MILO-951687 format. One record per residue (C-alpha): residue number from 1; x, y, z. Coordinates in Angstrom, 3 decimals. Example, Ala and Ser with C-alpha at 12.3 -4.5 7.8 and 13.67 -1.06 7.14 Angstrom:
BEGIN
resi = 1&x = 12.300&y = -4.500&z = 7.800
resi = 2&x = 13.670&y = -1.060&z = 7.140
END
This chain:
BEGIN
resi = 1&x = 65.003&y = -7.646&z = 122.753
resi = 2&x = 64.307&y = -4.384&z = 124.529
resi = 3&x = 60.588&y = -4.943&z = 123.948
resi = 4&x = 58.406&y = -3.734&z = 126.788
resi = 5&x = 55.091&y = -2.727&z = 125.191
resi = 6&x = 53.316&y = -6.061&z = 125.709
resi = 7&x = 54.096&y = -6.607&z = 129.396
resi = 8&x = 51.334&y = -4.195&z = 130.387
resi = 9&x = 48.813&y = -6.233&z = 128.390
resi = 10&x = 49.727&y = -9.285&z = 130.466
resi = 11&x = 49.318&y = -7.265&z = 133.650
resi = 12&x = 45.800&y = -6.172&z = 132.732
resi = 13&x = 44.831&y = -9.580&z = 131.361
resi = 14&x = 45.641&y = -11.401&z = 134.596
resi = 15&x = 43.285&y = -9.084&z = 136.477
resi = 16&x = 40.344&y = -8.665&z = 134.098
resi = 17&x = 40.200&y = -12.349&z = 133.132
resi = 18&x = 40.017&y = -13.263&z = 136.821
resi = 19&x = 37.271&y = -10.686&z = 137.310
resi = 20&x = 35.170&y = -12.446&z = 134.661
resi = 21&x = 35.076&y = -15.688&z = 136.635
resi = 22&x = 32.290&y = -14.487&z = 138.919
resi = 23&x = 30.318&y = -13.055&z = 136.026
resi = 24&x = 31.727&y = -9.643&z = 136.916
resi = 25&x = 32.272&y = -6.797&z = 134.497
resi = 26&x = 35.678&y = -5.066&z = 134.778
resi = 27&x = 35.207&y = -1.342&z = 135.357
resi = 28&x = 38.547&y = 0.243&z = 136.202
resi = 29&x = 42.236&y = -0.528&z = 136.519
resi = 30&x = 45.079&y = 1.042&z = 138.523
resi = 31&x = 48.770&y = 0.348&z = 138.045
resi = 32&x = 52.013&y = 0.623&z = 139.994
resi = 33&x = 55.420&y = 0.912&z = 138.329
resi = 34&x = 58.764&y = 0.933&z = 140.143
resi = 35&x = 62.226&y = 1.381&z = 138.588
resi = 36&x = 65.737&y = 2.417&z = 139.646
resi = 37&x = 65.757&y = 5.719&z = 137.731
resi = 38&x = 63.447&y = 7.868&z = 135.683
resi = 39&x = 63.244&y = 6.466&z = 132.141
resi = 40&x = 60.567&y = 8.252&z = 130.073
resi = 41&x = 60.923&y = 6.014&z = 127.003
resi = 42&x = 60.577&y = 2.803&z = 129.033
resi = 43&x = 57.696&y = 4.245&z = 131.015
resi = 44&x = 55.849&y = 5.174&z = 127.804
resi = 45&x = 56.236&y = 1.650&z = 126.451
resi = 46&x = 55.024&y = 0.032&z = 129.660
resi = 47&x = 52.046&y = 2.346&z = 130.067
resi = 48&x = 51.166&y = 1.905&z = 126.378
resi = 49&x = 50.793&y = -1.823&z = 127.033
resi = 50&x = 48.591&y = -1.206&z = 130.055
resi = 51&x = 46.476&y = 1.213&z = 128.032
resi = 52&x = 46.112&y = -1.308&z = 125.189
resi = 53&x = 45.105&y = -3.972&z = 127.696
resi = 54&x = 42.484&y = -1.730&z = 129.271
resi = 55&x = 41.002&y = -0.923&z = 125.870
resi = 56&x = 40.807&y = -4.618&z = 125.020
resi = 57&x = 39.404&y = -5.357&z = 128.488
resi = 58&x = 36.832&y = -2.563&z = 128.204
resi = 59&x = 37.832&y = -0.976&z = 131.502
resi = 60&x = 39.149&y = 2.485&z = 132.375
resi = 61&x = 42.730&y = 3.191&z = 133.399
resi = 62&x = 41.946&y = 5.716&z = 136.110
resi = 63&x = 45.311&y = 6.235&z = 137.764
resi = 64&x = 48.480&y = 4.738&z = 139.143
resi = 65&x = 51.832&y = 5.427&z = 140.723
resi = 66&x = 55.441&y = 5.431&z = 139.544
resi = 67&x = 58.142&y = 4.953&z = 142.170
resi = 68&x = 61.840&y = 5.680&z = 141.586
resi = 69&x = 63.844&y = 3.469&z = 143.955
resi = 70&x = 67.561&y = 3.471&z = 143.041
resi = 71&x = 68.604&y = 1.638&z = 146.210
resi = 72&x = 66.109&y = -1.159&z = 145.673
resi = 73&x = 66.326&y = -2.038&z = 141.953
resi = 74&x = 69.325&y = -2.798&z = 139.767
resi = 75&x = 69.814&y = -0.913&z = 136.475
resi = 76&x = 67.510&y = -2.375&z = 133.849
resi = 77&x = 65.087&y = -3.820&z = 136.419
resi = 78&x = 61.520&y = -2.708&z = 136.933
resi = 79&x = 58.476&y = -3.954&z = 138.778
resi = 80&x = 54.837&y = -3.686&z = 137.734
resi = 81&x = 51.650&y = -4.419&z = 139.625
resi = 82&x = 48.015&y = -3.569&z = 139.166
resi = 83&x = 44.475&y = -4.401&z = 140.122
resi = 84&x = 41.039&y = -4.334&z = 138.585
resi = 85&x = 37.701&y = -3.395&z = 140.125
resi = 86&x = 34.580&y = -4.973&z = 138.643
resi = 87&x = 30.902&y = -5.226&z = 139.420
resi = 88&x = 28.236&y = -7.913&z = 139.385
resi = 89&x = 24.767&y = -7.965&z = 140.897
resi = 90&x = 24.638&y = -10.317&z = 143.866
resi = 91&x = 21.889&y = -12.437&z = 142.322
resi = 92&x = 23.892&y = -12.719&z = 139.086
resi = 93&x = 27.097&y = -14.104&z = 140.593
resi = 94&x = 28.355&y = -17.226&z = 138.819
resi = 95&x = 29.957&y = -19.485&z = 141.414
resi = 96&x = 29.740&y = -22.971&z = 139.912
resi = 97&x = 27.006&y = -24.227&z = 142.240
resi = 98&x = 24.649&y = -24.746&z = 139.297
resi = 99&x = 27.060&y = -27.090&z = 137.460
resi = 100&x = 25.301&y = -30.367&z = 136.660
resi = 101&x = 26.192&y = -33.790&z = 135.373
resi = 102&x = 26.135&y = -33.720&z = 131.570
resi = 103&x = 27.233&y = -30.091&z = 131.255
resi = 104&x = 29.709&y = -29.336&z = 128.466
resi = 105&x = 33.177&y = -27.930&z = 129.115
resi = 106&x = 34.153&y = -25.333&z = 126.505
resi = 107&x = 37.799&y = -24.348&z = 126.213
resi = 108&x = 38.668&y = -20.921&z = 124.845
resi = 109&x = 41.987&y = -20.915&z = 123.001
resi = 110&x = 45.043&y = -19.249&z = 124.499
resi = 111&x = 47.668&y = -17.319&z = 122.553
resi = 112&x = 50.548&y = -19.138&z = 124.224
resi = 113&x = 52.065&y = -19.175&z = 127.702
resi = 114&x = 49.826&y = -16.441&z = 129.141
resi = 115&x = 52.239&y = -15.157&z = 131.796
resi = 116&x = 52.538&y = -18.488&z = 133.613
resi = 117&x = 55.248&y = -21.111&z = 133.908
resi = 118&x = 58.186&y = -18.854&z = 133.118
resi = 119&x = 60.441&y = -20.322&z = 135.811
resi = 120&x = 60.255&y = -23.672&z = 134.046
resi = 121&x = 60.521&y = -21.963&z = 130.642
resi = 122&x = 63.742&y = -20.180&z = 131.616
resi = 123&x = 65.230&y = -23.397&z = 132.923
resi = 124&x = 64.329&y = -25.378&z = 129.785
resi = 125&x = 65.120&y = -22.735&z = 127.174
resi = 126&x = 68.063&y = -20.797&z = 128.555
resi = 127&x = 69.738&y = -23.078&z = 131.106
resi = 128&x = 69.122&y = -26.525&z = 129.610
resi = 129&x = 69.105&y = -25.730&z = 125.868
resi = 130&x = 71.376&y = -22.668&z = 125.994
resi = 131&x = 69.248&y = -20.660&z = 123.570
resi = 132&x = 69.152&y = -16.888&z = 123.220
resi = 133&x = 66.073&y = -14.693&z = 122.804
resi = 134&x = 67.241&y = -13.817&z = 119.286
resi = 135&x = 67.507&y = -17.441&z = 118.109
resi = 136&x = 65.016&y = -18.319&z = 115.351
resi = 137&x = 62.996&y = -21.515&z = 115.948
resi = 138&x = 61.794&y = -23.037&z = 112.642
resi = 139&x = 58.940&y = -25.059&z = 114.172
resi = 140&x = 57.578&y = -21.877&z = 115.771
resi = 141&x = 58.228&y = -19.614&z = 112.796
resi = 142&x = 59.614&y = -16.923&z = 115.100
resi = 143&x = 62.406&y = -16.175&z = 117.530
resi = 144&x = 62.532&y = -17.419&z = 121.096
resi = 145&x = 61.819&y = -13.935&z = 122.407
resi = 146&x = 58.816&y = -13.418&z = 120.142
resi = 147&x = 57.306&y = -16.734&z = 121.218
resi = 148&x = 57.813&y = -16.083&z = 124.920
resi = 149&x = 56.529&y = -12.499&z = 124.806
resi = 150&x = 53.233&y = -13.265&z = 123.038
resi = 151&x = 50.716&y = -11.239&z = 125.074
resi = 152&x = 48.008&y = -12.919&z = 127.122
resi = 153&x = 44.596&y = -13.066&z = 125.466
resi = 154&x = 41.928&y = -10.914&z = 127.100
resi = 155&x = 38.535&y = -12.651&z = 127.078
resi = 156&x = 36.370&y = -9.800&z = 128.347
resi = 157&x = 34.540&y = -8.846&z = 125.154
resi = 158&x = 33.752&y = -12.437&z = 124.149
resi = 159&x = 32.635&y = -13.611&z = 127.593
resi = 160&x = 30.555&y = -10.479&z = 128.223
resi = 161&x = 28.777&y = -11.085&z = 124.916
resi = 162&x = 27.794&y = -14.594&z = 126.010
resi = 163&x = 26.675&y = -13.489&z = 129.472
resi = 164&x = 24.523&y = -10.738&z = 127.968
resi = 165&x = 23.010&y = -13.134&z = 125.435
resi = 166&x = 22.231&y = -15.741&z = 128.096
resi = 167&x = 21.149&y = -13.942&z = 131.301
resi = 168&x = 22.249&y = -15.626&z = 134.511
resi = 169&x = 18.631&y = -16.296&z = 135.441
resi = 170&x = 18.536&y = -18.888&z = 132.637
resi = 171&x = 21.471&y = -20.729&z = 134.269
resi = 172&x = 22.992&y = -21.485&z = 130.872
resi = 173&x = 26.536&y = -20.463&z = 131.827
resi = 174&x = 27.204&y = -22.353&z = 135.046
resi = 175&x = 30.922&y = -22.006&z = 135.670
resi = 176&x = 33.830&y = -19.828&z = 134.531
resi = 177&x = 37.539&y = -20.472&z = 135.105
resi = 178&x = 40.626&y = -18.512&z = 134.090
resi = 179&x = 43.345&y = -21.068&z = 133.300
resi = 180&x = 46.557&y = -19.698&z = 134.801
resi = 181&x = 49.307&y = -21.358&z = 136.838
resi = 182&x = 48.206&y = -24.881&z = 137.685
resi = 183&x = 46.626&y = -25.435&z = 134.302
resi = 184&x = 43.298&y = -27.158&z = 133.788
resi = 185&x = 43.926&y = -29.634&z = 136.623
resi = 186&x = 44.155&y = -26.970&z = 139.350
resi = 187&x = 41.892&y = -24.196&z = 138.099
resi = 188&x = 38.734&y = -26.060&z = 137.047
resi = 189&x = 38.207&y = -27.836&z = 140.416
resi = 190&x = 37.925&y = -24.450&z = 142.150
resi = 191&x = 34.501&y = -23.913&z = 140.604
resi = 192&x = 33.120&y = -27.449&z = 140.901
resi = 193&x = 30.427&y = -28.206&z = 143.494
resi = 194&x = 30.557&y = -31.409&z = 145.552
resi = 195&x = 29.842&y = -34.553&z = 143.541
resi = 196&x = 30.909&y = -33.124&z = 140.169
resi = 197&x = 34.029&y = -34.118&z = 138.254
resi = 198&x = 35.284&y = -32.883&z = 134.869
resi = 199&x = 36.588&y = -35.264&z = 132.217
resi = 200&x = 38.775&y = -33.632&z = 129.556
resi = 201&x = 39.484&y = -35.275&z = 126.200
resi = 202&x = 43.086&y = -34.898&z = 125.070
resi = 203&x = 43.361&y = -34.027&z = 121.404
resi = 204&x = 40.035&y = -32.177&z = 121.360
resi = 205&x = 41.660&y = -28.759&z = 120.923
resi = 206&x = 44.518&y = -27.208&z = 118.978
resi = 207&x = 47.694&y = -27.001&z = 121.047
resi = 208&x = 49.931&y = -24.014&z = 120.169
resi = 209&x = 53.339&y = -25.235&z = 118.924
resi = 210&x = 55.179&y = -23.491&z = 121.755
resi = 211&x = 54.028&y = -26.200&z = 124.195
resi = 212&x = 55.297&y = -29.347&z = 122.407
resi = 213&x = 58.483&y = -27.416&z = 121.588
resi = 214&x = 59.052&y = -26.634&z = 125.269
resi = 215&x = 58.191&y = -30.170&z = 126.334
resi = 216&x = 60.698&y = -31.687&z = 123.923
resi = 217&x = 63.350&y = -29.066&z = 124.644
resi = 218&x = 63.230&y = -29.574&z = 128.406
resi = 219&x = 62.245&y = -33.266&z = 128.412
resi = 220&x = 59.262&y = -32.330&z = 130.574
resi = 221&x = 56.807&y = -35.034&z = 131.638
resi = 222&x = 53.193&y = -34.610&z = 130.525
resi = 223&x = 51.941&y = -34.471&z = 134.109
resi = 224&x = 54.184&y = -31.496&z = 134.829
resi = 225&x = 53.123&y = -29.799&z = 131.585
resi = 226&x = 49.498&y = -30.169&z = 132.687
resi = 227&x = 50.159&y = -28.590&z = 136.084
resi = 228&x = 52.367&y = -25.718&z = 134.940
resi = 229&x = 50.972&y = -24.518&z = 131.602
resi = 230&x = 47.550&y = -23.784&z = 130.141
resi = 231&x = 48.280&y = -26.173&z = 127.248
resi = 232&x = 46.392&y = -24.038&z = 124.739
resi = 233&x = 43.242&y = -23.359&z = 126.786
resi = 234&x = 43.227&y = -19.974&z = 128.489
resi = 235&x = 39.658&y = -19.844&z = 129.778
resi = 236&x = 36.927&y = -22.414&z = 130.455
resi = 237&x = 33.157&y = -22.083&z = 130.364
resi = 238&x = 30.954&y = -24.856&z = 131.745
resi = 239&x = 27.555&y = -24.572&z = 130.076
resi = 240&x = 24.299&y = -26.405&z = 129.669
resi = 241&x = 24.540&y = -29.059&z = 126.931
resi = 242&x = 21.584&y = -27.755&z = 124.924
resi = 243&x = 23.291&y = -24.372&z = 124.385
resi = 244&x = 26.903&y = -25.532&z = 124.020
resi = 245&x = 27.097&y = -25.491&z = 120.208
resi = 246&x = 25.463&y = -22.072&z = 119.994
resi = 247&x = 27.845&y = -20.606&z = 122.584
resi = 248&x = 30.835&y = -22.178&z = 120.853
resi = 249&x = 29.751&y = -20.672&z = 117.529
resi = 250&x = 29.241&y = -17.216&z = 119.038
resi = 251&x = 32.650&y = -17.257&z = 120.691
resi = 252&x = 34.266&y = -18.180&z = 117.391
resi = 253&x = 32.398&y = -15.283&z = 115.776
resi = 254&x = 34.025&y = -13.084&z = 118.439
resi = 255&x = 37.358&y = -14.352&z = 117.050
resi = 256&x = 38.065&y = -16.570&z = 120.047
resi = 257&x = 38.497&y = -20.114&z = 118.797
resi = 258&x = 36.587&y = -22.409&z = 121.158
resi = 259&x = 36.516&y = -26.174&z = 121.563
resi = 260&x = 34.258&y = -28.661&z = 123.341
resi = 261&x = 36.984&y = -30.268&z = 125.441
resi = 262&x = 35.069&y = -32.332&z = 127.954
resi = 263&x = 32.046&y = -32.915&z = 130.115
resi = 264&x = 30.889&y = -33.000&z = 133.717
resi = 265&x = 30.164&y = -36.343&z = 135.364
resi = 266&x = 29.442&y = -37.564&z = 138.867
resi = 267&x = 32.507&y = -37.932&z = 141.086
resi = 268&x = 34.875&y = -36.193&z = 143.435
resi = 269&x = 35.704&y = -32.616&z = 142.352
resi = 270&x = 38.731&y = -32.697&z = 140.076
resi = 271&x = 39.879&y = -33.161&z = 136.495
resi = 272&x = 40.635&y = -36.388&z = 134.635
resi = 273&x = 42.125&y = -36.643&z = 131.155
resi = 274&x = 40.708&y = -39.172&z = 128.734
END
């Protein structure tokens, strides 16, 4: 497809969304780009994506490095890395310890794959099904390449709005999780205190069509889908039940569709689907 201007958005998103999980505010971002030869047009496209991601993530792109390594990379290859620095007052850190039985689990919608699970995607789409990136998929309404290159959603503006509206001292927002590789089943337990278990209701949120398409295409079991992909939920907020509807409404007003997908109960830390 020769489309490189969204990869930088994914790079920024993976960093700034993680930064949010402590209640932190992303401040600055630095990038690293390596390629086999100098390619100004490719570099512009890649940096444009990083710049777009930083604007969406409300952090400053303050510098970076470009390395030309002809003996290390093959023609057409490139490598990108980056990191984000954020800040949060020590007494305002959100670490999940305040999560209580009865709390509501809010799921913030993803835009698709969100940079995770591509090893399985390549096997299902290109090896097993023999598709090309230019093939049009009627049930998706777009080509394979367009579906797989949908940029990761950046949740900074929406989550910051909620944290500013409900100061940490009120203990309204009690846990934050970025749903990346491992899906809901691996990422939510990281923020649960002892004696708290999350129960998630299947069918309580809209699943982007790319996931059932992939599952059918690769004949992938549901358990593997749950552990590899985000399944349509890119970020989770665990909040006090009294404020859940208000927070859900405010997130939707920030143009991030949000669903009440489950609740916290007593039990061993983990996730169960209902």
